[in-house]
N, C-alpha and C positions, 0 to 999 in steps of 0.2 A: 510250244510255249511262246507266248508273246511278251516281250519286254516293253514296258511303258517307260519311256524316257521323258523327263520333264526338262525342256530347254527354255530357259528364261533369258530374255533380253536384258541388257543393262538399263535400258530406258524404256519408257512406255510409248504407246502409239502417239499420245498427245505431245510428248517430248520431240519425237521425230517430226511431227507436223510443224511444230514451232521452229525447229531447226531448218526445215525446208523453206518455210516462209522467210526466215532470216537470210538464207542463201539467195532467194529470189530478190530480196531487197538489196543485197550486196551486188548481185549481177546488174540490177537496175542502176546502181550507183556507178559501176564501171562503164555501162553504156552511156550514161550522162557525161562521163568524163571523156569519152572518145571523140574523135573528130578534131577540128581546128586546123586542119592542114590546108595548104594552098596548092592549087593546080600548077602554079608557076614556082619553081624552086628559087627564083631570084626575088620573089616578093615575100615580105614578112608582114602578116596581118596580126598585130598585137591585140587588137580589140576582140577578134574571134578566138585567139589562142588563150588569152587571159580573161575570158568572160566570167561573169558571176556564176554561171552554171558550172564551169569547170573548176573554179577556184573555191567556191563556197558550197554550192548545193550538192555536188557529187561527193566530196569528202564527208559531208555531214550525213548523207544518205548511206554511205558505206559504213560509217561508225555506228549509225543506228542499226544497220543490218548485223554488225558484229555483236552489238548489245542484245539483239533479239536471239542470235545463236547462243550467246552465253546464258541468257535466261532460259532458253530451251534445254540446255545441258543441266542447269542447276535446278530446274523445276522438279518438285517432288510429286510423285504419283499419289493420288488420293486412294487410301485403302478403305 
């Protein structure tokens, strides 16, 4: 006798795809935020450390990524 078991995921394939896209955007934001170091520990380069990329663009990108993940979780599957 064979048992047929129906295993249902909590989210659909589209939900997981949107969540993965959001995680990629979040990772991109963290990559944009990285760097800004100086090879010489006695030198402080404020222009590179506090650039618009690290202060504005990277956090906005990360927040957009979190919004995409939240949308992916809340997205209703079409029946």
